[in-house]
PyMOL Python script that loads the backbone (N, CA, C, O; Angstrom):
from pymol import cmd

cmd.read_pdbstr("""\
ATOM      1  N   MET A   1      -1.729  22.712  -4.021  1.00  0.00           N
ATOM      2  CA  MET A   1      -2.709  23.650  -4.486  1.00  0.00           C
ATOM      3  C   MET A   1      -2.892  24.793  -3.495  1.00  0.00           C
ATOM      4  O   MET A   1      -3.192  25.923  -3.881  1.00  0.00           O
ATOM      5  N   SER A   2      -2.706  24.483  -2.208  1.00  0.00           N
ATOM      6  CA  SER A   2      -2.897  25.561  -1.222  1.00  0.00           C
ATOM      7  C   SER A   2      -1.812  26.619  -1.370  1.00  0.00           C
ATOM      8  O   SER A   2      -2.068  27.803  -1.148  1.00  0.00           O
ATOM      9  N   LEU A   3      -0.616  26.208  -1.738  1.00  0.00           N
ATOM     10  CA  LEU A   3       0.454  27.192  -1.954  1.00  0.00           C
ATOM     11  C   LEU A   3       0.123  28.091  -3.145  1.00  0.00           C
ATOM     12  O   LEU A   3       0.348  29.301  -3.099  1.00  0.00           O
ATOM     13  N   LEU A   4      -0.410  27.496  -4.205  1.00  0.00           N
ATOM     14  CA  LEU A   4      -0.801  28.296  -5.368  1.00  0.00           C
ATOM     15  C   LEU A   4      -1.956  29.222  -5.024  1.00  0.00           C
ATOM     16  O   LEU A   4      -2.014  30.346  -5.522  1.00  0.00           O
ATOM     17  N   ALA A   5      -2.872  28.769  -4.183  1.00  0.00           N
ATOM     18  CA  ALA A   5      -3.995  29.614  -3.787  1.00  0.00           C
ATOM     19  C   ALA A   5      -3.531  30.782  -2.931  1.00  0.00           C
ATOM     20  O   ALA A   5      -4.053  31.891  -3.051  1.00  0.00           O
ATOM     21  N   ARG A   6      -2.552  30.537  -2.069  1.00  0.00           N
ATOM     22  CA  ARG A   6      -2.033  31.641  -1.252  1.00  0.00           C
ATOM     23  C   ARG A   6      -1.314  32.672  -2.086  1.00  0.00           C
ATOM     24  O   ARG A   6      -1.255  33.843  -1.710  1.00  0.00           O
ATOM     25  N   ASP A   7      -0.756  32.251  -3.231  1.00  0.00           N
ATOM     26  CA  ASP A   7      -0.092  33.191  -4.133  1.00  0.00           C
ATOM     27  C   ASP A   7      -1.050  33.768  -5.167  1.00  0.00           C
ATOM     28  O   ASP A   7      -0.614  34.420  -6.115  1.00  0.00           O
ATOM     29  N   SER A   8      -2.345  33.536  -4.997  1.00  0.00           N
ATOM     30  CA  SER A   8      -3.413  34.059  -5.865  1.00  0.00           C
ATOM     31  C   SER A   8      -3.382  33.487  -7.278  1.00  0.00           C
ATOM     32  O   SER A   8      -3.815  34.152  -8.219  1.00  0.00           O
ATOM     33  N   TRP A   9      -2.883  32.280  -7.442  1.00  0.00           N
ATOM     34  CA  TRP A   9      -2.918  31.625  -8.740  1.00  0.00           C
ATOM     35  C   TRP A   9      -4.135  30.717  -8.868  1.00  0.00           C
ATOM     36  O   TRP A   9      -4.522  30.349  -9.977  1.00  0.00           O
ATOM     37  N   LEU A  10      -4.743  30.352  -7.730  1.00  0.00           N
ATOM     38  CA  LEU A  10      -5.947  29.531  -7.701  1.00  0.00           C
ATOM     39  C   LEU A  10      -6.967  30.210  -6.798  1.00  0.00           C
ATOM     40  O   LEU A  10      -6.606  31.108  -6.037  1.00  0.00           O
ATOM     41  N   PRO A  11      -8.232  29.804  -6.863  1.00  0.00           N
ATOM     42  CA  PRO A  11      -9.239  30.396  -5.978  1.00  0.00           C
ATOM     43  C   PRO A  11      -8.875  30.199  -4.500  1.00  0.00           C
ATOM     44  O   PRO A  11      -8.200  29.236  -4.135  1.00  0.00           O
ATOM     45  N   ASP A  12      -9.336  31.130  -3.664  1.00  0.00           N
ATOM     46  CA  ASP A  12      -9.001  31.085  -2.240  1.00  0.00           C
ATOM     47  C   ASP A  12      -9.508  29.825  -1.552  1.00  0.00           C
ATOM     48  O   ASP A  12      -8.957  29.409  -0.533  1.00  0.00           O
ATOM     49  N   LEU A  13     -10.536  29.227  -2.091  1.00  0.00           N
ATOM     50  CA  LEU A  13     -11.101  28.029  -1.506  1.00  0.00           C
ATOM     51  C   LEU A  13     -10.062  26.914  -1.392  1.00  0.00           C
ATOM     52  O   LEU A  13     -10.092  26.127  -0.447  1.00  0.00           O
ATOM     53  N   PHE A  14      -9.144  26.850  -2.360  1.00  0.00           N
ATOM     54  CA  PHE A  14      -8.112  25.820  -2.326  1.00  0.00           C
ATOM     55  C   PHE A  14      -7.064  26.105  -1.253  1.00  0.00           C
ATOM     56  O   PHE A  14      -6.313  25.204  -0.880  1.00  0.00           O
ATOM     57  N   GLY A  15      -6.997  27.317  -0.759  1.00  0.00           N
ATOM     58  CA  GLY A  15      -6.016  27.664   0.253  1.00  0.00           C
ATOM     59  C   GLY A  15      -6.463  27.351   1.663  1.00  0.00           C
ATOM     60  O   GLY A  15      -5.657  27.406   2.592  1.00  0.00           O
ATOM     61  N   LEU A  16      -7.732  27.023   1.842  1.00  0.00           N
ATOM     62  CA  LEU A  16      -8.228  26.707   3.176  1.00  0.00           C
ATOM     63  C   LEU A  16      -7.671  25.383   3.657  1.00  0.00           C
ATOM     64  O   LEU A  16      -7.651  24.402   2.913  1.00  0.00           O
ATOM     65  N   ARG A  17      -7.226  25.356   4.881  1.00  0.00           N
ATOM     66  CA  ARG A  17      -6.673  24.132   5.441  1.00  0.00           C
ATOM     67  C   ARG A  17      -7.423  23.768   6.695  1.00  0.00           C
ATOM     68  O   ARG A  17      -7.882  24.649   7.422  1.00  0.00           O
ATOM     69  N   THR A  18      -7.555  22.496   6.961  1.00  0.00           N
ATOM     70  CA  THR A  18      -8.145  22.012   8.186  1.00  0.00           C
ATOM     71  C   THR A  18      -7.047  21.471   9.072  1.00  0.00           C
ATOM     72  O   THR A  18      -5.873  21.521   8.704  1.00  0.00           O
ATOM     73  N   GLU A  19      -7.406  20.952  10.239  1.00  0.00           N
ATOM     74  CA  GLU A  19      -6.405  20.374  11.114  1.00  0.00           C
ATOM     75  C   GLU A  19      -5.768  19.150  10.462  1.00  0.00           C
ATOM     76  O   GLU A  19      -4.555  18.950  10.532  1.00  0.00           O
ATOM     77  N   ARG A  20      -6.593  18.353   9.841  1.00  0.00           N
ATOM     78  CA  ARG A  20      -6.079  17.194   9.144  1.00  0.00           C
ATOM     79  C   ARG A  20      -5.819  17.582   7.694  1.00  0.00           C
ATOM     80  O   ARG A  20      -6.562  18.385   7.129  1.00  0.00           O
ATOM     81  N   PRO A  21      -4.788  17.030   7.089  1.00  0.00           N
ATOM     82  CA  PRO A  21      -4.519  17.369   5.685  1.00  0.00           C
ATOM     83  C   PRO A  21      -5.470  16.649   4.730  1.00  0.00           C
ATOM     84  O   PRO A  21      -5.058  15.759   3.986  1.00  0.00           O
ATOM     85  N   VAL A  22      -6.737  17.040   4.758  1.00  0.00           N
ATOM     86  CA  VAL A  22      -7.736  16.465   3.868  1.00  0.00           C
ATOM     87  C   VAL A  22      -8.020  17.506   2.796  1.00  0.00           C
ATOM     88  O   VAL A  22      -8.458  18.617   3.095  1.00  0.00           O
ATOM     89  N   TYR A  23      -7.774  17.147   1.578  1.00  0.00           N
ATOM     90  CA  TYR A  23      -7.920  18.078   0.486  1.00  0.00           C
ATOM     91  C   TYR A  23      -9.224  17.772  -0.238  1.00  0.00           C
ATOM     92  O   TYR A  23      -9.223  17.289  -1.370  1.00  0.00           O
ATOM     93  N   ARG A  24     -10.318  18.056   0.424  1.00  0.00           N
ATOM     94  CA  ARG A  24     -11.644  17.711  -0.067  1.00  0.00           C
ATOM     95  C   ARG A  24     -11.948  18.381  -1.390  1.00  0.00           C
ATOM     96  O   ARG A  24     -12.354  17.714  -2.341  1.00  0.00           O
ATOM     97  N   TRP A  25     -11.760  19.674  -1.468  1.00  0.00           N
ATOM     98  CA  TRP A  25     -12.155  20.408  -2.677  1.00  0.00           C
ATOM     99  C   TRP A  25     -11.214  20.130  -3.836  1.00  0.00           C
ATOM    100  O   TRP A  25     -11.629  20.159  -4.995  1.00  0.00           O
ATOM    101  N   GLU A  26      -9.955  19.862  -3.533  1.00  0.00           N
ATOM    102  CA  GLU A  26      -9.025  19.529  -4.596  1.00  0.00           C
ATOM    103  C   GLU A  26      -9.388  18.206  -5.235  1.00  0.00           C
ATOM    104  O   GLU A  26      -9.311  18.062  -6.455  1.00  0.00           O
ATOM    105  N   VAL A  27      -9.785  17.231  -4.419  1.00  0.00           N
ATOM    106  CA  VAL A  27     -10.189  15.933  -4.942  1.00  0.00           C
ATOM    107  C   VAL A  27     -11.440  16.070  -5.794  1.00  0.00           C
ATOM    108  O   VAL A  27     -11.546  15.459  -6.857  1.00  0.00           O
ATOM    109  N   VAL A  28     -12.383  16.871  -5.326  1.00  0.00           N
ATOM    110  CA  VAL A  28     -13.602  17.100  -6.097  1.00  0.00           C
ATOM    111  C   VAL A  28     -13.280  17.802  -7.409  1.00  0.00           C
ATOM    112  O   VAL A  28     -13.833  17.448  -8.450  1.00  0.00           O
ATOM    113  N   ALA A  29     -12.401  18.783  -7.371  1.00  0.00           N
ATOM    114  CA  ALA A  29     -12.042  19.510  -8.591  1.00  0.00           C
ATOM    115  C   ALA A  29     -11.351  18.595  -9.602  1.00  0.00           C
ATOM    116  O   ALA A  29     -11.646  18.652 -10.796  1.00  0.00           O
ATOM    117  N   VAL A  30     -10.440  17.759  -9.127  1.00  0.00           N
ATOM    118  CA  VAL A  30      -9.748  16.837 -10.030  1.00  0.00           C
ATOM    119  C   VAL A  30     -10.720  15.808 -10.589  1.00  0.00           C
ATOM    120  O   VAL A  30     -10.646  15.466 -11.769  1.00  0.00           O
ATOM    121  N   ALA A  31     -11.637  15.306  -9.753  1.00  0.00           N
ATOM    122  CA  ALA A  31     -12.627  14.324 -10.222  1.00  0.00           C
ATOM    123  C   ALA A  31     -13.537  14.931 -11.278  1.00  0.00           C
ATOM    124  O   ALA A  31     -13.821  14.297 -12.294  1.00  0.00           O
ATOM    125  N   VAL A  32     -13.994  16.153 -11.045  1.00  0.00           N
ATOM    126  CA  VAL A  32     -14.867  16.815 -12.028  1.00  0.00           C
ATOM    127  C   VAL A  32     -14.109  17.068 -13.316  1.00  0.00           C
ATOM    128  O   VAL A  32     -14.648  16.855 -14.401  1.00  0.00           O
ATOM    129  N   LEU A  33     -12.881  17.513 -13.216  1.00  0.00           N
ATOM    130  CA  LEU A  33     -12.060  17.748 -14.399  1.00  0.00           C
ATOM    131  C   LEU A  33     -11.846  16.454 -15.190  1.00  0.00           C
ATOM    132  O   LEU A  33     -11.911  16.453 -16.420  1.00  0.00           O
ATOM    133  N   LEU A  34     -11.592  15.362 -14.479  1.00  0.00           N
ATOM    134  CA  LEU A  34     -11.402  14.084 -15.137  1.00  0.00           C
ATOM    135  C   LEU A  34     -12.687  13.611 -15.808  1.00  0.00           C
ATOM    136  O   LEU A  34     -12.653  13.115 -16.934  1.00  0.00           O
ATOM    137  N   LEU A  35     -13.827  13.763 -15.116  1.00  0.00           N
ATOM    138  CA  LEU A  35     -15.090  13.356 -15.705  1.00  0.00           C
ATOM    139  C   LEU A  35     -15.434  14.179 -16.946  1.00  0.00           C
ATOM    140  O   LEU A  35     -15.968  13.648 -17.920  1.00  0.00           O
ATOM    141  N   ILE A  36     -15.131  15.462 -16.908  1.00  0.00           N
ATOM    142  CA  ILE A  36     -15.390  16.307 -18.074  1.00  0.00           C
ATOM    143  C   ILE A  36     -14.461  15.923 -19.224  1.00  0.00           C
ATOM    144  O   ILE A  36     -14.875  15.894 -20.383  1.00  0.00           O
ATOM    145  N   THR A  37     -13.210  15.631 -18.896  1.00  0.00           N
ATOM    146  CA  THR A  37     -12.229  15.300 -19.930  1.00  0.00           C
ATOM    147  C   THR A  37     -12.585  14.023 -20.679  1.00  0.00           C
ATOM    148  O   THR A  37     -12.457  13.964 -21.902  1.00  0.00           O
ATOM    149  N   VAL A  38     -13.033  12.994 -19.950  1.00  0.00           N
ATOM    150  CA  VAL A  38     -13.333  11.708 -20.597  1.00  0.00           C
ATOM    151  C   VAL A  38     -14.825  11.535 -20.875  1.00  0.00           C
ATOM    152  O   VAL A  38     -15.263  10.435 -21.213  1.00  0.00           O
ATOM    153  N   ASN A  39     -15.608  12.600 -20.739  1.00  0.00           N
ATOM    154  CA  ASN A  39     -17.057  12.572 -20.963  1.00  0.00           C
ATOM    155  C   ASN A  39     -17.746  11.507 -20.112  1.00  0.00           C
ATOM    156  O   ASN A  39     -18.712  10.890 -20.561  1.00  0.00           O
ATOM    157  N   ALA A  40     -17.269  11.287 -18.909  1.00  0.00           N
ATOM    158  CA  ALA A  40     -17.837  10.350 -17.934  1.00  0.00           C
ATOM    159  C   ALA A  40     -17.942   8.933 -18.473  1.00  0.00           C
ATOM    160  O   ALA A  40     -18.836   8.185 -18.077  1.00  0.00           O
ATOM    161  N   ASP A  41     -17.049   8.560 -19.362  1.00  0.00           N
ATOM    162  CA  ASP A  41     -17.024   7.210 -19.922  1.00  0.00           C
ATOM    163  C   ASP A  41     -16.075   6.364 -19.093  1.00  0.00           C
ATOM    164  O   ASP A  41     -14.862   6.573 -19.114  1.00  0.00           O
ATOM    165  N   THR A  42     -16.638   5.402 -18.358  1.00  0.00           N
ATOM    166  CA  THR A  42     -15.794   4.592 -17.464  1.00  0.00           C
ATOM    167  C   THR A  42     -14.788   3.746 -18.222  1.00  0.00           C
ATOM    168  O   THR A  42     -13.728   3.419 -17.688  1.00  0.00           O
ATOM    169  N   HIS A  43     -15.101   3.389 -19.451  1.00  0.00           N
ATOM    170  CA  HIS A  43     -14.162   2.593 -20.245  1.00  0.00           C
ATOM    171  C   HIS A  43     -12.907   3.395 -20.589  1.00  0.00           C
ATOM    172  O   HIS A  43     -11.845   2.818 -20.824  1.00  0.00           O
ATOM    173  N   ARG A  44     -13.027   4.693 -20.618  1.00  0.00           N
ATOM    174  CA  ARG A  44     -11.848   5.539 -20.862  1.00  0.00           C
ATOM    175  C   ARG A  44     -11.111   5.855 -19.568  1.00  0.00           C
ATOM    176  O   ARG A  44      -9.938   6.228 -19.599  1.00  0.00           O
ATOM    177  N   MET A  45     -11.795   5.709 -18.417  1.00  0.00           N
ATOM    178  CA  MET A  45     -11.162   6.026 -17.136  1.00  0.00           C
ATOM    179  C   MET A  45     -10.373   4.856 -16.570  1.00  0.00           C
ATOM    180  O   MET A  45      -9.419   5.071 -15.823  1.00  0.00           O
ATOM    181  N   ILE A  46     -10.743   3.626 -16.905  1.00  0.00           N
ATOM    182  CA  ILE A  46     -10.058   2.453 -16.356  1.00  0.00           C
ATOM    183  C   ILE A  46      -8.589   2.411 -16.753  1.00  0.00           C
ATOM    184  O   ILE A  46      -7.760   2.144 -15.883  1.00  0.00           O
ATOM    185  N   PRO A  47      -8.207   2.655 -18.007  1.00  0.00           N
ATOM    186  CA  PRO A  47      -6.774   2.690 -18.329  1.00  0.00           C
ATOM    187  C   PRO A  47      -6.017   3.796 -17.577  1.00  0.00           C
ATOM    188  O   PRO A  47      -4.856   3.618 -17.210  1.00  0.00           O
ATOM    189  N   LEU A  48      -6.682   4.937 -17.353  1.00  0.00           N
ATOM    190  CA  LEU A  48      -6.029   6.000 -16.586  1.00  0.00           C
ATOM    191  C   LEU A  48      -5.770   5.557 -15.156  1.00  0.00           C
ATOM    192  O   LEU A  48      -4.723   5.868 -14.586  1.00  0.00           O
ATOM    193  N   PHE A  49      -6.720   4.832 -14.573  1.00  0.00           N
ATOM    194  CA  PHE A  49      -6.536   4.297 -13.222  1.00  0.00           C
ATOM    195  C   PHE A  49      -5.381   3.314 -13.203  1.00  0.00           C
ATOM    196  O   PHE A  49      -4.550   3.355 -12.296  1.00  0.00           O
ATOM    197  N   ALA A  50      -5.315   2.429 -14.194  1.00  0.00           N
ATOM    198  CA  ALA A  50      -4.241   1.438 -14.262  1.00  0.00           C
ATOM    199  C   ALA A  50      -2.879   2.110 -14.401  1.00  0.00           C
ATOM    200  O   ALA A  50      -1.909   1.693 -13.769  1.00  0.00           O
ATOM    201  N   ILE A  51      -2.811   3.138 -15.217  1.00  0.00           N
ATOM    202  CA  ILE A  51      -1.554   3.874 -15.369  1.00  0.00           C
ATOM    203  C   ILE A  51      -1.172   4.555 -14.072  1.00  0.00           C
ATOM    204  O   ILE A  51      -0.002   4.541 -13.691  1.00  0.00           O
ATOM    205  N   GLY A  52      -2.143   5.155 -13.382  1.00  0.00           N
ATOM    206  CA  GLY A  52      -1.867   5.801 -12.103  1.00  0.00           C
ATOM    207  C   GLY A  52      -1.368   4.832 -11.053  1.00  0.00           C
ATOM    208  O   GLY A  52      -0.442   5.144 -10.305  1.00  0.00           O
ATOM    209  N   VAL A  53      -1.979   3.652 -10.992  1.00  0.00           N
ATOM    210  CA  VAL A  53      -1.535   2.635 -10.033  1.00  0.00           C
ATOM    211  C   VAL A  53      -0.133   2.169 -10.386  1.00  0.00           C
ATOM    212  O   VAL A  53       0.709   2.015  -9.501  1.00  0.00           O
ATOM    213  N   PHE A  54       0.127   1.945 -11.651  1.00  0.00           N
ATOM    214  CA  PHE A  54       1.458   1.493 -12.079  1.00  0.00           C
ATOM    215  C   PHE A  54       2.530   2.536 -11.757  1.00  0.00           C
ATOM    216  O   PHE A  54       3.604   2.194 -11.262  1.00  0.00           O
ATOM    217  N   ILE A  55       2.237   3.799 -12.036  1.00  0.00           N
ATOM    218  CA  ILE A  55       3.215   4.852 -11.756  1.00  0.00           C
ATOM    219  C   ILE A  55       3.451   4.990 -10.255  1.00  0.00           C
ATOM    220  O   ILE A  55       4.593   5.128  -9.818  1.00  0.00           O
ATOM    221  N   GLY A  56       2.381   4.952  -9.464  1.00  0.00           N
ATOM    222  CA  GLY A  56       2.543   5.036  -8.020  1.00  0.00           C
ATOM    223  C   GLY A  56       3.350   3.878  -7.461  1.00  0.00           C
ATOM    224  O   GLY A  56       4.218   4.072  -6.610  1.00  0.00           O
ATOM    225  N   PHE A  57       3.069   2.688  -7.932  1.00  0.00           N
ATOM    226  CA  PHE A  57       3.826   1.508  -7.478  1.00  0.00           C
ATOM    227  C   PHE A  57       5.282   1.611  -7.890  1.00  0.00           C
ATOM    228  O   PHE A  57       6.173   1.310  -7.095  1.00  0.00           O
ATOM    229  N   THR A  58       5.536   2.031  -9.118  1.00  0.00           N
ATOM    230  CA  THR A  58       6.908   2.149  -9.600  1.00  0.00           C
ATOM    231  C   THR A  58       7.694   3.181  -8.809  1.00  0.00           C
ATOM    232  O   THR A  58       8.849   2.940  -8.457  1.00  0.00           O
ATOM    233  N   ILE A  59       7.090   4.323  -8.525  1.00  0.00           N
ATOM    234  CA  ILE A  59       7.777   5.359  -7.763  1.00  0.00           C
ATOM    235  C   ILE A  59       8.070   4.892  -6.347  1.00  0.00           C
ATOM    236  O   ILE A  59       9.163   5.127  -5.830  1.00  0.00           O
ATOM    237  N   SER A  60       7.101   4.228  -5.712  1.00  0.00           N
ATOM    238  CA  SER A  60       7.338   3.757  -4.345  1.00  0.00           C
ATOM    239  C   SER A  60       8.407   2.688  -4.311  1.00  0.00           C
ATOM    240  O   SER A  60       9.228   2.668  -3.394  1.00  0.00           O
ATOM    241  N   GLN A  61       8.417   1.812  -5.277  1.00  0.00           N
ATOM    242  CA  GLN A  61       9.429   0.751  -5.311  1.00  0.00           C
ATOM    243  C   GLN A  61      10.818   1.303  -5.615  1.00  0.00           C
ATOM    244  O   GLN A  61      11.811   0.801  -5.086  1.00  0.00           O
ATOM    245  N   SER A  62      10.899   2.317  -6.450  1.00  0.00           N
ATOM    246  CA  SER A  62      12.202   2.913  -6.735  1.00  0.00           C
ATOM    247  C   SER A  62      12.735   3.638  -5.492  1.00  0.00           C
ATOM    248  O   SER A  62      13.941   3.652  -5.244  1.00  0.00           O
ATOM    249  N   GLY A  63      11.834   4.236  -4.722  1.00  0.00           N
ATOM    250  CA  GLY A  63      12.259   4.853  -3.461  1.00  0.00           C
ATOM    251  C   GLY A  63      12.747   3.823  -2.466  1.00  0.00           C
ATOM    252  O   GLY A  63      13.733   4.053  -1.766  1.00  0.00           O
ATOM    253  N   LEU A  64      12.058   2.670  -2.394  1.00  0.00           N
ATOM    254  CA  LEU A  64      12.499   1.608  -1.507  1.00  0.00           C
ATOM    255  C   LEU A  64      13.845   1.050  -1.968  1.00  0.00           C
ATOM    256  O   LEU A  64      14.707   0.734  -1.148  1.00  0.00           O
ATOM    257  N   ASP A  65      14.015   0.933  -3.264  1.00  0.00           N
ATOM    258  CA  ASP A  65      15.275   0.427  -3.798  1.00  0.00           C
ATOM    259  C   ASP A  65      16.425   1.373  -3.506  1.00  0.00           C
ATOM    260  O   ASP A  65      17.536   0.948  -3.190  1.00  0.00           O
ATOM    261  N   ARG A  66      16.144   2.648  -3.614  1.00  0.00           N
ATOM    262  CA  ARG A  66      17.192   3.650  -3.404  1.00  0.00           C
ATOM    263  C   ARG A  66      17.567   3.784  -1.934  1.00  0.00           C
ATOM    264  O   ARG A  66      18.746   3.918  -1.606  1.00  0.00           O
ATOM    265  N   HIS A  67      16.573   3.748  -1.042  1.00  0.00           N
ATOM    266  CA  HIS A  67      16.808   3.980   0.377  1.00  0.00           C
ATOM    267  C   HIS A  67      16.711   2.712   1.212  1.00  0.00           C
ATOM    268  O   HIS A  67      16.877   2.761   2.431  1.00  0.00           O
ATOM    269  N   GLY A  68      16.448   1.592   0.581  1.00  0.00           N
ATOM    270  CA  GLY A  68      16.241   0.349   1.299  1.00  0.00           C
ATOM    271  C   GLY A  68      17.567  -0.318   1.701  1.00  0.00           C
ATOM    272  O   GLY A  68      18.648   0.265   1.618  1.00  0.00           O
ATOM    273  N   ALA A  69      17.419  -1.535   2.128  1.00  0.00           N
ATOM    274  CA  ALA A  69      18.589  -2.315   2.551  1.00  0.00           C
ATOM    275  C   ALA A  69      19.452  -2.634   1.336  1.00  0.00           C
ATOM    276  O   ALA A  69      18.987  -3.202   0.348  1.00  0.00           O
ATOM    277  N   ALA A  70      20.694  -2.260   1.437  1.00  0.00           N
ATOM    278  CA  ALA A  70      21.604  -2.486   0.304  1.00  0.00           C
ATOM    279  C   ALA A  70      22.568  -3.605   0.594  1.00  0.00           C
ATOM    280  O   ALA A  70      23.405  -3.932  -0.247  1.00  0.00           O
TER     281      ALA A  70
END
""", "prot")
cmd.dss("prot")
cmd.show_as("cartoon", "prot")
cmd.util.cbc("prot")
cmd.orient("prot")
């Protein structure tokens, strides 16, 4: 998001960087967008969390399989 902000595609606030790569405002923006999208219904958010965990696990395992001990 900071690259898009530097190219003026997003607000300048997203382009601010700290010493540590903590993307505070991006996390807040994504959380607010998600809450607005699902109308803050936790029953609709739980499957999205499960899908996110599954995708993250699958991607990490495929990377380990590709670059791991053969």
